[in-house]
Structures are given as C-alpha cells and as structure tokens.
C-alpha positions, 0 to 999 in steps of 0.5 A: 665507621665515621671519622672527623678530621680537623686540621689547619689545612688541606693540601694543597691548599695549605702547605706543610707536612702535616697539610700533606699529611691530612690530605693523605689522611682524608684520601686513603680513609675515604679509599677504605669506605670511611666516611670523613668529615673534614673541618679545616681553615680557610684564610680567605675574604669569599665566603662559600654558600653551598 
C-alpha cells in the first residue's frame, strides 16, 4: 500500500499539534510496511538538490 501524506509541516521542523500528528502518522505507517510519500511546506531560502 502507498499513502501520500500532505501537510503544512512536519515535527521537529515546524512545531504544533498537527505537525506532530503528521510525524507520528508517517512514522507508524512506515513501521507497518506502508510506503509514505511525504509532501510538506518548507519556508526557507535553501534549495535541496537530490
């Protein structure tokens, strides 16, 4: 199974209740062998090149 998790931030980078909830969702989905594609907002001027 694959899940796309779209959120406005992820803990510990953005602090708040929903961000912490999103972190734990991603963590426990992946521990249960569910592939998680995480999409979240990043408010920085740095571009990450993969």
